[in-house]
N, CA, C and O of each residue as an XYZ file, in Angstrom:
900
protein
N       0.846     -1.235      0.047
C      -0.020     -0.006     -0.068
C       0.900      1.295     -0.026
O       1.980      1.278      0.565
N       0.467      2.310     -0.618
C       1.127      3.566     -0.832
C       1.054      4.281      0.687
O       0.091      4.130      1.439
N       2.116      5.002      0.974
C       2.194      5.745      2.233
C       1.604      7.119      1.977
O       2.141      7.967      1.264
N       0.364      7.279      2.666
C      -0.367      8.461      2.516
C       0.083      9.641      3.429
O       0.028     10.808      3.043
N       0.531      9.273      4.657
C       0.990     10.165      5.535
C       2.255      9.709      6.280
O       2.377      8.551      6.679
N       3.168     10.633      6.452
C       4.397     10.184      7.218
C       4.893     11.430      8.105
O       5.352     12.463      7.619
N       4.733     11.179      9.479
C       5.115     12.198     10.406
C       6.468     11.791     11.008
O       6.651     10.637     11.395
N       7.318     12.642     11.079
C       8.584     12.307     11.631
C       9.081     13.247     12.692
O       9.319     14.404     12.342
N       9.260     12.909     13.902
C       9.768     13.745     15.009
C       9.023     15.020     15.195
O       9.578     16.104     15.371
N       7.664     14.825     15.145
C       6.825     15.986     15.313
C       6.751     16.524     16.675
O       6.387     15.792     17.594
N       7.088     17.819     16.883
C       7.126     18.400     18.158
C       6.191     19.761     18.064
O       6.170     20.478     17.064
N       5.490     19.980     19.158
C       4.687     21.228     19.209
C       4.726     21.803     20.526
O       4.350     21.141     21.494
N       5.191     23.097     20.656
C       5.496     23.631     21.903
C       4.795     25.081     21.883
O       4.952     25.848     20.933
N       4.076     25.368     22.913
C       3.397     26.613     23.068
C       4.219     27.387     24.161
O       4.609     26.874     25.210
N       4.433     28.698     23.777
C       5.145     29.541     24.701
C       4.300     30.773     25.137
O       3.823     31.530     24.291
N       4.133     30.951     26.402
C       3.451     31.988     27.035
C       4.274     32.713     27.970
O       4.511     32.257     29.089
N       4.747     33.880     27.546
C       5.633     34.587     28.522
C       6.903     33.903     28.655
O       7.579     33.591     27.675
N       7.257     33.653     29.916
C       8.442     32.853     30.180
C       8.223     31.385     30.348
O       9.171     30.651     30.625
N       6.968     30.915     30.186
C       6.686     29.543     30.354
C       6.380     28.884     28.946
O       5.801     29.507     28.057
N       6.801     27.616     28.816
C       6.459     26.847     27.620
C       5.752     25.457     28.006
O       6.003     24.824     29.031
N       4.879     25.108     27.074
C       4.109     23.829     27.281
C       4.419     23.027     25.980
O       4.089     23.434     24.866
N       5.109     21.801     26.217
C       5.368     20.897     25.036
C       4.207     19.872     25.014
O       4.071     19.068     25.936
N       3.365     19.911     23.941
C       2.196     19.179     23.819
C       2.620     17.832     23.104
O       2.254     16.730     23.512
N       3.375     18.013     22.069
C       3.742     16.783     21.284
C       5.314     16.776     21.526
O       5.941     17.836     21.497
N       5.893     15.641     21.750
C       7.252     15.521     22.097
C       8.071     14.556     21.178
O       8.967     13.846     21.634
N       7.720     14.567     19.879
C       8.385     13.753     19.013
C       7.606     12.636     18.413
O       7.905     11.471     18.675
N       6.610     12.940     17.613
C       5.679     11.894     17.152
C       6.072     11.295     15.700
O       6.249     12.035     14.732
N       6.171     10.132     15.650
C       6.439      9.409     14.411
C       5.120      8.592     14.058
O       4.567      7.877     14.894
N       4.679      8.744     12.812
C       3.530      8.060     12.359
C       3.425      7.925     10.888
O       3.562      8.881     10.124
N       3.151      6.579     10.473
C       2.956      6.258      9.022
C       1.523      5.765      8.948
O       1.078      4.990      9.794
N       0.778      6.235      7.894
C      -0.563      5.767      7.629
C      -0.577      5.450      6.186
O      -0.209      6.307      5.382
N      -0.992      4.230      5.778
C      -1.023      3.764      4.471
C      -2.424      3.902      3.748
O      -3.463      3.999      4.401
N      -2.401      3.906      2.486
C      -3.686      3.930      1.837
C      -4.475      2.679      2.147
O      -3.970      1.557      2.179
N      -5.831      2.965      2.387
C      -6.729      1.919      2.902
C      -6.661      1.492      4.334
O      -7.224      0.482      4.757
N      -5.915      2.346      5.089
C      -5.629      1.991      6.484
C      -6.354      3.069      7.389
O      -6.238      4.266      7.126
N      -7.096      2.625      8.447
C      -7.824      3.331      9.382
C      -7.174      3.276     10.774
O      -7.190      2.239     11.437
N      -6.603      4.414     11.202
C      -5.915      4.492     12.434
C      -6.717      5.257     13.462
O      -7.074      6.406     13.198
N      -7.013      4.715     14.577
C      -7.757      5.503     15.685
C      -6.708      6.061     16.608
O      -5.721      5.429     16.985
N      -7.004      7.305     16.942
C      -6.100      7.994     17.822
C      -7.082      8.199     19.104
O      -8.198      8.712     19.015
N      -6.540      7.756     20.222
C      -7.263      7.801     21.497
C      -6.412      8.560     22.572
O      -5.196      8.684     22.426
N      -7.049      9.040     23.604
C      -6.323      9.738     24.599
C      -7.250     10.649     25.433
O      -8.376     10.934     25.023
N      -6.805     11.066     26.514
C      -7.627     11.898     27.369
C      -7.800     13.244     26.760
O      -7.020     13.628     25.889
N      -8.856     14.028     27.207
C      -9.007     15.395     26.751
C      -7.775     16.178     27.102
O      -7.198     16.026     28.179
N      -7.378     17.026     26.164
C      -6.158     17.721     26.370
C      -4.824     17.102     26.157
O      -3.780     17.708     26.399
N      -4.875     15.802     25.670
C      -3.630     15.111     25.483
C      -2.942     15.483     24.182
O      -1.796     15.095     23.956
N      -3.667     16.278     23.270
C      -3.064     16.712     22.060
C      -3.597     16.130     20.685
O      -3.067     16.401     19.608
N      -4.617     15.363     20.820
C      -5.095     14.708     19.678
C      -5.592     15.633     18.570
O      -5.347     15.356     17.396
N      -6.302     16.756     18.916
C      -6.668     17.628     17.982
C      -5.489     18.383     17.332
O      -5.448     18.651     16.131
N      -4.503     18.713     18.259
C      -3.336     19.417     17.835
C      -2.639     18.666     16.798
O      -2.243     19.220     15.773
N      -2.456     17.273     17.056
C      -1.751     16.386     16.135
C      -2.525     16.366     14.677
O      -1.944     16.457     13.595
N      -3.829     16.241     14.844
C      -4.687     16.280     13.550
C      -4.454     17.548     12.851
O      -4.268     17.518     11.634
N      -4.444     18.772     13.556
C      -4.329     19.974     12.848
C      -3.077     20.128     12.115
O      -3.051     20.652     11.001
N      -1.991     19.666     12.738
C      -0.675     19.568     12.141
C      -0.633     18.684     10.951
O      -0.137     19.064      9.890
N      -1.139     17.529     11.117
C      -1.217     16.498     10.015
C      -1.976     17.156      8.850
O      -1.563     17.000      7.701
N      -3.092     17.900      9.114
C      -3.941     18.472      8.204
C      -3.366     19.821      7.656
O      -4.046     20.520      6.904
N      -2.206     20.146      8.013
C      -1.649     21.532      7.583
C      -2.409     22.724      7.981
O      -2.307     23.777      7.351
N      -3.173     22.591      9.015
C      -3.888     23.713      9.676
C      -3.268     24.468     10.678
O      -3.691     25.554     11.074
N      -2.097     23.801     11.158
C      -1.185     24.447     12.199
C       0.195     23.939     11.849
O       0.365     22.884     11.238
N       1.121     24.684     12.235
C       2.574     24.301     12.042
C       3.193     23.616     13.238
O       2.930     24.032     14.366
N       3.985     22.610     13.057
C       4.695     22.048     14.105
C       5.895     22.945     14.583
O       6.289     23.825     13.818
N       6.447     22.784     15.706
C       7.581     23.434     16.185
C       8.696     22.983     15.460
O       9.511     23.778     14.992
N       8.805     21.618     15.316
C       9.874     20.971     14.448
C       9.321     19.551     13.967
O       8.368     18.998     14.515
N       9.960     19.069     12.982
C       9.629     17.787     12.479
C       9.200     17.950     11.068
O       9.109     19.072     10.569
N       8.914     16.782     10.359
C       8.579     16.760      8.939
C       7.238     16.090      8.779
O       6.804     15.297      9.613
N       6.561     16.453      7.621
C       5.259     16.007      7.273
C       5.235     15.771      5.795
O       5.515     16.677      5.010
N       4.886     14.491      5.381
C       4.882     14.078      4.083
C       3.485     13.651      3.824
O       2.987     12.853      4.618
N       2.775     14.084      2.798
C       1.337     13.752      2.568
C       1.322     13.256      1.061
O       1.696     14.079      0.225
N       0.982     12.161      0.680
C       0.956     11.682     -0.625
C       2.184     11.811     -1.395
O       2.185     12.035     -2.605
N       3.324     11.655     -0.618
C       4.496     11.845     -1.364
C       5.115     13.286     -1.377
O       6.263     13.480     -1.779
N       4.364     14.207     -0.955
C       4.944     15.592     -0.999
C       5.254     15.949      0.411
O       4.525     15.687      1.368
N       6.436     16.590      0.461
C       7.034     17.078      1.771
C       6.416     18.468      2.014
O       6.708     19.408      1.275
N       5.593     18.597      3.010
C       4.828     19.856      3.271
C       5.583     20.651      4.391
O       5.174     21.755      4.750
N       6.676     20.072      4.926
C       7.345     20.737      6.093
C       7.780     22.136      5.801
O       7.624     23.007      6.658
N       8.351     22.419      4.570
C       8.882     23.727      4.311
C       8.015     24.478      3.317
O       8.448     25.501      2.787
N       6.792     24.001      3.044
C       5.930     24.696      2.004
C       5.519     26.039      2.484
O       5.372     26.216      3.693
N       5.327     26.975      1.659
C       4.713     28.271      1.925
C       3.244     28.001      2.080
O       2.733     26.914      1.809
N       2.553     29.105      2.556
C       1.099     28.896      2.781
C       0.269     28.506      1.599
O      -0.673     27.718      1.685
N       0.669     29.109      0.448
C      -0.025     28.762     -0.794
C       0.175     27.350     -1.156
O      -0.776     26.748     -1.654
N       1.298     26.747     -0.968
C       1.530     25.269     -1.260
C       0.780     24.414     -0.267
O       0.281     23.353     -0.643
N       0.675     24.832      1.003
C      -0.083     24.082      1.908
C      -1.600     24.116      1.645
O      -2.296     23.113      1.800
N      -2.069     25.255      1.258
C      -3.420     25.393      0.797
C      -3.759     24.545     -0.415
O      -4.862     24.003     -0.487
N      -2.896     24.419     -1.318
C      -3.080     23.633     -2.514
C      -3.194     22.087     -2.048
O      -4.121     21.370     -2.422
N      -2.180     21.657     -1.211
C      -2.130     20.309     -0.737
C      -3.506     19.919     -0.017
O      -4.140     18.886     -0.235
N      -3.851     20.935      0.880
C      -5.186     20.529      1.588
C      -6.349     20.379      0.705
O      -7.216     19.534      0.929
N      -6.386     21.223     -0.343
C      -7.579     21.110     -1.290
C      -7.473     19.844     -2.101
O      -8.507     19.267     -2.438
N      -6.299     19.382     -2.433
C      -6.179     18.280     -3.399
C      -6.104     16.978     -2.725
O      -6.587     15.991     -3.280
N      -5.526     16.888     -1.548
C      -5.188     15.527     -1.004
C      -5.765     15.306      0.392
O      -5.531     14.220      0.923
N      -6.461     16.173      1.018
C      -6.987     16.145      2.308
C      -8.465     16.252      2.427
O      -9.107     17.026      1.717
N      -8.995     15.498      3.301
C     -10.464     15.699      3.632
C     -10.576     15.774      5.132
O      -9.777     15.154      5.835
N     -11.555     16.523      5.655
C     -11.624     16.751      7.146
C     -13.217     16.539      7.462
O     -14.170     16.877      6.759
N     -13.218     15.902      8.681
C     -14.554     15.710      9.288
C     -14.424     16.096     10.724
O     -13.485     15.675     11.400
N     -15.322     16.867     11.196
C     -15.267     17.372     12.610
C     -16.443     16.948     13.361
O     -17.387     16.375     12.817
N     -16.395     17.232     14.650
C     -17.578     16.780     15.527
C     -18.891     17.511     15.117
O     -19.979     16.939     15.181
N     -18.759     18.698     14.726
C     -19.830     19.528     14.221
C     -19.757     19.649     12.777
O     -18.659     19.780     12.237
N     -20.864     19.616     12.088
C     -20.783     19.342     10.603
C     -20.230     20.586      9.804
O     -19.636     20.369      8.748
N     -20.392     21.854     10.247
C     -19.883     22.854      9.573
C     -20.427     23.009      8.128
O     -19.702     23.421      7.223
N     -21.730     22.665      7.938
C     -22.263     22.799      6.715
C     -22.597     24.236      6.386
O     -22.860     24.957      7.349
N     -22.626     24.742      5.224
C     -23.132     26.166      4.905
C     -24.632     26.057      4.996
O     -25.267     25.264      4.302
N     -25.217     26.928      5.928
C     -26.611     26.814      6.259
C     -27.526     27.278      5.162
O     -28.697     26.900      5.138
N     -27.018     28.106      4.229
C     -27.945     28.583      3.114
C     -27.852     27.771      2.001
O     -28.474     28.165      1.015
N     -27.212     26.702      1.902
C     -27.082     25.864      0.800
C     -27.679     24.439      1.107
O     -27.782     24.012      2.257
N     -28.038     23.782      0.059
C     -28.591     22.476      0.166
C     -27.554     21.444      0.385
O     -26.377     21.777      0.247
N     -27.842     20.278      0.697
C     -26.968     19.170      0.861
C     -26.143     19.061     -0.399
O     -24.914     19.103     -0.342
N     -26.824     18.914     -1.580
C     -26.029     18.876     -2.789
C     -25.063     19.970     -3.027
O     -23.933     19.759     -3.467
N     -25.550     21.218     -2.712
C     -24.676     22.350     -3.002
C     -23.438     22.296     -2.081
O     -22.338     22.649     -2.506
N     -23.625     21.836     -0.774
C     -22.534     21.780      0.116
C     -21.403     20.940     -0.352
O     -20.232     21.270     -0.161
N     -21.772     19.807     -0.991
C     -20.810     18.902     -1.543
C     -20.263     19.496     -2.847
O     -19.049     19.535     -3.043
N     -21.085     19.926     -3.676
C     -20.772     20.434     -4.892
C     -19.700     21.663     -4.872
O     -18.762     21.720     -5.667
N     -19.928     22.537     -3.972
C     -19.097     23.677     -3.771
C     -17.559     23.161     -3.470
O     -16.571     23.698     -3.972
N     -17.515     22.082     -2.609
C     -16.248     21.658     -2.255
C     -15.551     21.106     -3.448
O     -14.329     21.236     -3.516
N     -16.214     20.495     -4.407
C     -15.681     19.953     -5.622
C     -15.350     20.874     -6.675
O     -14.472     20.647     -7.508
N     -16.091     21.970     -6.636
C     -15.787     23.211     -7.565
C     -14.499     23.861     -7.131
O     -13.704     24.270     -7.977
N     -14.254     23.978     -5.764
C     -13.013     24.496     -5.279
C     -11.894     23.651     -5.809
O     -10.868     24.182     -6.234
N     -12.060     22.341     -5.798
C     -11.007     21.434     -6.301
C     -10.719     21.470     -7.765
O      -9.835     20.805     -8.306
N     -11.585     22.348     -8.405
C     -11.329     22.515     -9.873
C     -12.236     21.785    -10.813
O     -12.070     21.917    -12.026
N     -13.213     21.002    -10.318
C     -14.116     20.288    -11.272
C     -15.119     21.182    -11.846
O     -15.489     22.175    -11.220
N     -15.618     20.865    -13.091
C     -16.576     21.674    -13.779
C     -17.792     21.472    -12.976
O     -17.892     20.553    -12.163
N     -18.767     22.383    -13.222
C     -20.066     22.476    -12.538
C     -20.866     21.158    -12.838
O     -21.566     20.659    -11.957
N     -20.764     20.630    -14.016
C     -21.489     19.449    -14.316
C     -20.905     18.218    -13.585
O     -21.628     17.467    -12.930
N     -19.659     18.047    -13.710
C     -18.845     16.986    -13.096
C     -19.117     17.016    -11.660
O     -19.407     15.972    -11.075
N     -19.042     18.179    -11.025
C     -19.159     18.287     -9.574
C     -20.570     17.868     -9.189
O     -20.714     17.097     -8.240
N     -21.605     18.318     -9.853
C     -23.003     17.982     -9.619
C     -23.082     16.476     -9.633
O     -23.618     15.905     -8.683
N     -22.560     15.761    -10.695
C     -22.759     14.362    -10.809
C     -22.060     13.607     -9.734
O     -22.598     12.611     -9.251
N     -20.789     14.055     -9.290
C     -20.144     13.267     -8.332
C     -20.771     13.546     -6.888
O     -20.769     12.687     -6.006
N     -21.305     14.820     -6.726
C     -21.977     15.145     -5.452
C     -23.081     14.304     -5.322
O     -23.248     13.804     -4.209
N     -23.973     14.001     -6.322
C     -25.163     13.313     -6.269
C     -24.720     11.777     -6.038
O     -25.395     11.066     -5.294
N     -23.683     11.329     -6.626
C     -23.297      9.914     -6.390
C     -22.871      9.626     -4.987
O     -23.287      8.606     -4.437
N     -22.082     10.442     -4.379
C     -21.607     10.234     -3.061
C     -22.642     10.356     -2.027
O     -22.695      9.615     -1.045
N     -23.568     11.434     -2.306
C     -24.726     11.578     -1.316
C     -25.683     10.432     -1.394
O     -26.281     10.067     -0.382
N     -25.872      9.786     -2.677
C     -26.681      8.672     -2.827
C     -26.091      7.435     -2.066
O     -26.775      6.635     -1.428
N     -24.756      7.385     -2.215
C     -24.023      6.331     -1.445
C     -24.307      6.295      0.028
O     -24.428      5.277      0.710
N     -24.406      7.654      0.465
C     -24.485      7.791      1.913
C     -26.007      7.828      2.318
O     -26.352      8.286      3.408
N     -26.889      7.338      1.417
C     -28.294      7.213      1.770
C     -29.147      8.440      1.803
O     -30.198      8.512      2.439
N     -28.595      9.474      1.026
C     -29.229     10.697      1.074
C     -29.890     11.177     -0.230
O     -30.232     12.350     -0.381
N     -30.054     10.243     -1.149
C     -30.517     10.546     -2.529
C     -31.806     11.364     -2.542
O     -32.054     12.155     -3.451
N     -32.671     11.135     -1.441
C     -33.922     11.856     -1.413
C     -33.826     13.070     -0.531
O     -34.861     13.630     -0.170
N     -32.624     13.515     -0.156
C     -32.394     14.715      0.672
C     -31.577     15.720      0.001
O     -31.217     16.716      0.629
N     -31.249     15.546     -1.232
C     -30.226     16.478     -1.937
C     -30.733     17.924     -1.788
O     -29.918     18.813     -1.542
N     -32.038     18.196     -1.926
C     -32.428     19.752     -1.988
C     -32.795     20.177     -0.601
O     -33.459     21.207     -0.488
N     -32.457     19.535      0.428
C     -32.822     19.953      1.810
C     -31.542     20.809      2.392
O     -30.372     20.492      2.175
N     -31.926     21.857      3.104
C     -30.925     22.684      3.736
C     -30.508     21.944      4.986
O     -31.250     21.048      5.388
N     -29.389     22.228      5.646
C     -28.929     21.511      6.780
C     -29.987     21.630      7.946
O     -30.156     20.668      8.695
N     -30.635     22.695      8.092
C     -31.723     22.785      9.097
C     -32.824     21.847      8.984
O     -33.562     21.601      9.939
N     -32.966     21.261      7.719
C     -34.085     20.301      7.420
C     -33.539     18.924      7.575
O     -34.256     17.984      7.231
N     -32.340     18.698      8.059
C     -31.749     17.333      8.174
C     -31.628     16.997      9.555
O     -31.544     17.897     10.390
N     -31.610     15.809      9.877
C     -31.331     15.368     11.311
C     -29.889     15.375     11.527
O     -29.144     15.532     10.560
N     -29.415     15.218     12.722
C     -28.075     15.272     13.071
C     -27.212     14.309     12.360
O     -26.122     14.632     11.888
N     -27.745     13.040     12.284
C     -26.963     12.009     11.483
C     -26.957     12.346      9.998
O     -25.951     12.083      9.339
N     -27.928     12.864      9.482
C     -27.969     13.218      8.052
C     -26.966     14.333      7.830
O     -26.241     14.297      6.836
N     -26.894     15.283      8.673
C     -25.982     16.454      8.539
C     -24.508     15.956      8.503
O     -23.687     16.394      7.697
N     -24.236     15.008      9.436
C     -22.880     14.459      9.523
C     -22.530     13.605      8.372
O     -21.348     13.517      8.042
N     -23.417     12.991      7.755
C     -23.331     12.160      6.457
C     -22.971     13.112      5.328
O     -22.127     12.798      4.489
N     -23.571     14.202      5.308
C     -23.304     15.176      4.294
C     -21.891     15.709      4.450
O     -21.156     15.883      3.477
N     -21.537     15.959      5.688
C     -20.024     16.370      6.025
C     -19.122     15.303      5.599
O     -18.119     15.625      4.962
N     -19.341     14.105      5.858
C     -18.475     13.048      5.361
C     -18.370     12.908      3.860
O     -17.319     12.709      3.252
N     -19.599     13.035      3.316
C     -19.618     13.081      1.814
C     -18.690     14.169      1.265
O     -17.810     13.907      0.445
N     -18.907     15.347      1.723
C     -18.090     16.479      1.399
C     -16.607     16.165      1.543
O     -15.805     16.543      0.689
N     -16.245     15.481      2.610
C     -14.843     15.312      2.919
C     -14.279     14.261      1.912
O     -13.125     14.472      1.537
N     -14.849     13.275      1.470
C     -14.394     12.202      0.716
C     -14.533     12.524     -0.788
O     -13.944     11.857     -1.639
N     -15.315     13.545     -1.077
C     -15.613     13.919     -2.640
C     -14.188     14.396     -3.090
O     -13.372     14.931     -2.340
N     -14.012     14.131     -4.387
C     -12.766     14.594     -5.123
C     -11.660     13.587     -4.881
O     -10.585     13.780     -5.449
N     -11.810     12.555     -4.113
C     -10.638     11.618     -4.012
C      -9.504     12.060     -3.175
O      -8.381     11.987     -3.674
N      -9.632     12.487     -2.027
C      -8.389     12.847     -1.135
C      -7.567     11.621     -0.902
O      -8.028     10.485     -1.012
N      -6.313     11.900     -0.572
C      -5.427     10.820     -0.222
C      -5.568     10.347      1.196
O      -5.466      9.170      1.541
N      -5.841     11.481      2.082
C      -5.970     11.300      3.541
C      -7.183     11.945      4.151
O      -7.491     13.094      3.837
N      -7.838     11.283      4.958
C      -9.002     11.648      5.597
C      -8.729     11.883      7.106
O      -8.275     10.946      7.763
N      -8.979     13.082      7.694
C      -8.787     13.369      9.031
C      -9.995     13.538      9.712
O     -10.790     14.337      9.216
N     -10.325     12.920     10.811
C     -11.676     13.113     11.541
C     -11.514     13.308     12.992
O     -10.931     12.489     13.703
N     -12.019     14.367     13.409
C     -11.820     14.697     14.993
C     -13.178     14.629     15.572
O     -14.024     15.500     15.371
N     -13.390     13.453     16.378
C     -14.570     13.132     16.987
C     -15.782     13.249     15.997
O     -16.712     14.007     16.271
N     -15.776     12.529     14.888
C     -16.821     12.752     13.938
C     -18.260     12.280     14.373
O     -19.246     12.624     13.721
N     -18.352     11.516     15.448
C     -19.650     11.141     15.857
C     -19.873     11.591     17.249
O     -20.838     11.130     17.859
N     -19.129     12.393     17.781
C     -19.204     12.863     19.234
C     -20.331     13.709     19.565
O     -20.574     13.998     20.737
N     -21.137     14.182     18.453
C     -22.343     14.995     18.713
C     -23.599     14.244     18.417
O     -24.683     14.815     18.301
N     -23.426     12.857     18.287
C     -24.645     12.097     17.821
C     -24.915     11.101     18.998
O     -24.019     10.789     19.782
N     -26.201     10.614     19.085
C     -26.510      9.606     20.010
C     -25.873      8.297     19.591
O     -25.324      8.160     18.498
N     -25.968      7.319     20.521
C     -24.964      6.112     20.345
C     -25.422      5.437     19.157
O     -24.547      5.103     18.359
N     -26.815      5.128     18.838
C     -27.213      4.398     17.644
C     -26.970      5.045     16.396
O     -26.590      4.350     15.454
N     -27.150      6.392     16.233
C     -26.918      7.166     15.119
C     -25.335      7.172     14.870
O     -24.880      7.085     13.729
N     -24.563      7.274     15.952
C     -23.075      7.277     15.797
C     -22.623      5.967     15.229
O     -21.732      5.928     14.381
N     -23.209      4.915     15.672
C     -22.718      3.570     15.245
C     -23.082      3.495     13.645
O     -22.255      3.042     12.854
N     -24.306      3.944     13.234
C     -24.671      3.854     11.752
C     -23.814      4.703     10.985
O     -23.379      4.246      9.927
N     -23.475      5.935     11.357
C     -22.710      6.914     10.595
C     -21.315      6.451     10.520
O     -20.687      6.614      9.473
N     -20.728      5.833     11.642
C     -19.384      5.305     11.633
C     -19.230      4.146     10.687
O     -18.194      3.933     10.058
N     -20.368      3.375     10.617
C     -20.314      2.100      9.665
C     -20.091      2.739      8.303
O     -19.236      2.254      7.562
N     -20.730      3.687      7.962
C     -20.647      4.303      6.583
C     -19.243      4.791      6.365
O     -18.611      4.597      5.327
N     -18.799      5.441      7.422
C     -17.462      6.079      7.368
C     -16.378      4.914      7.191
O     -15.445      5.116      6.414
N     -16.452      3.894      7.774
C     -15.439      2.820      7.636
C     -15.498      2.257      6.315
O     -14.477      1.992      5.680
N     -16.745      2.052      5.849
C     -17.016      1.405      4.520
C     -16.421      2.239      3.430
O     -15.837      1.711      2.484
N     -16.570      3.617      3.556
C     -15.981      4.524      2.561
C     -14.461      4.358      2.476
O     -13.887      4.185      1.401
N     -13.861      4.417      3.611
C     -12.488      4.274      3.736
C     -11.984      2.891      3.072
O     -11.031      2.889      2.293
N     -12.609      1.837      3.390
C     -12.192      0.470      2.825
C     -12.373      0.588      1.306
O     -11.439      0.374      0.533
N     -13.597      0.932      0.907
C     -13.931      0.710     -0.512
C     -13.125      1.681     -1.436
O     -12.746      1.331     -2.554
N     -12.880      2.944     -0.899
C     -12.156      3.961     -1.753
C     -10.613      3.962     -1.494
O      -9.894      4.775     -2.074
N     -10.135      3.080     -0.653
C      -8.798      2.968     -0.452
C      -8.198      4.106      0.175
O      -7.009      4.348     -0.029
N      -8.967      4.900      0.989
C      -8.462      6.009      1.642
C      -7.590      5.751      2.881
O      -7.789      4.754      3.575
N      -6.649      6.618      3.157
C      -6.080      6.457      4.485
C      -6.857      7.460      5.465
O      -7.235      8.570      5.090
N      -7.046      6.985      6.690
C      -7.778      7.861      7.639
C      -7.198      7.749      9.035
O      -6.765      6.696      9.503
N      -7.219      8.835      9.620
C      -6.854      8.958     11.022
C      -8.078      9.652     11.777
O      -8.545     10.733     11.419
N      -8.511      8.961     12.785
C      -9.713      9.408     13.573
C      -9.417      9.457     15.020
O      -9.008      8.493     15.668
N      -9.666     10.727     15.524
C      -9.501     10.889     16.964
C     -10.939     10.686     17.651
O     -11.932     11.329     17.310
N     -10.928      9.771     18.601
C     -12.340      9.450     19.143
C     -12.060      9.057     20.678
O     -11.022      8.496     21.031
N     -13.098      9.413     21.545
C     -13.177      8.884     22.894
C     -13.975      7.574     22.866
O     -14.062      6.928     23.910
N     -14.551      7.149     21.767
C     -15.475      6.015     21.759
C     -14.748      4.771     21.531
O     -14.388      4.501     20.385
N     -14.493      3.983     22.506
C     -13.550      2.789     22.348
C     -14.232      1.696     21.420
O     -13.531      0.935     20.754
N     -15.509      1.644     21.395
C     -16.129      0.677     20.539
C     -15.921      1.057     19.043
O     -15.832      0.180     18.184
N     -15.844      2.450     18.736
C     -15.611      2.816     17.419
C     -14.066      2.637     17.137
O     -13.681      2.231     16.040
N     -13.259      2.930     18.085
C     -11.830      2.842     17.863
C     -11.454      1.342     17.582
O     -10.553      1.046     16.796
N     -12.168      0.451     18.243
C     -11.859     -1.046     18.037
C     -12.130     -1.458     16.593
O     -11.692     -2.543     16.210
N     -12.808     -0.686     15.776
C     -12.999     -1.090     14.433
C     -11.851     -0.718     13.442
O     -11.825     -1.085     12.268
N     -10.960      0.010     14.017
C      -9.775      0.533     13.197
C      -8.738     -0.549     13.098
O      -8.676     -1.461     13.923
N      -7.873     -0.424     12.008
C      -6.833     -1.353     11.977
C      -5.656     -1.236     12.928
O      -4.858     -2.148     13.144
N      -5.621     -0.013     13.485
C      -4.670      0.167     14.638
C      -5.167      1.269     15.625
O      -5.742      2.284     15.234
N      -4.924      1.019     16.821
C      -5.305      2.073     17.919
C      -4.044      2.537     18.467
O      -3.204      1.727     18.860
N      -3.848      3.869     18.521
C      -2.686      4.471     19.120
C      -3.178      5.469     20.231
O      -4.162      6.201     20.123
N      -2.411      5.391     21.221
C      -2.735      6.236     22.414
C      -1.767      7.258     22.563
O      -0.568      7.036     22.731
N      -2.342      8.497     22.494
C      -1.405      9.648     22.796
C      -1.482     10.066     24.246
O      -2.524     10.443     24.783
N      -0.350      9.977     24.821
C      -0.189     10.282     26.270
C       1.202     10.903     26.535
O       2.237     10.406     26.093
N       1.156     11.950     27.238
C       2.395     12.685     27.678
C       3.247     13.192     26.421
O       4.469     13.343     26.442
N       2.459     13.416     25.386
C       3.115     13.923     24.207
C       3.661     12.940     23.150
O       4.232     13.291     22.118
N       3.401     11.570     23.558
C       4.012     10.556     22.673
C       2.854      9.523     22.318
O       1.853      9.332     23.008
N       3.153      8.926     21.186
C       2.123      7.845     20.720
C       2.567      6.477     21.141
O       3.754      6.169     21.028
N       1.709      5.666     21.605
C       2.001      4.382     22.141
C       0.899      3.503     21.591
O      -0.188      4.044     21.387
N       1.048      2.151     21.312
C      -0.060      1.208     21.025
C      -0.946      1.245     22.113
O      -0.568      1.233     23.284
N      -2.303      1.296     21.692
C      -3.306      1.312     22.760
C      -3.667     -0.032     23.216
O      -4.500     -0.177     24.111
């Protein structure tokens, strides 16, 4: 399998006045295409920070990041933006859908940003939303969708356009237990069938158990869970 993500010696330190806080103390992580890795750890352990660094939304204090074969460590902001648009997909605890747009338009806009034509973007958006069981909800605004449906749209948006790496931060944390299980089942199926690499931060041990690997972030270091 191709290596989708490679983190080497990732450190993250926050400095406030004369005090410093080292959140990540030298993280090494490889994630291959088609592999789902669960990241577990206590609140405040640095899981979100690690995902933000891997997703090029924050910069590490030191270390290297390679995504889909491209070294992002020394890229300028425009290069990092291009890499995020082309090779990364994000899912958060809250769906962050555009409230004035339909489910179809929310996914279609993401594809247009990636450079697809209007016609191609509409076709792909319909296909992925249909796969997520939302074929009859295409014209509904987020406010007209249930929590589970909103999150399915968010996942569809994240995987549209064929990213190399999918990063998910507590993607079912805002859902009830039964809905979370159904949504996560679709999430896992998409990762497997599309050959995506995925890293998911979760407090839910039952969901983490479905991953290929579970890693525990503790005291700034990754260990097998």
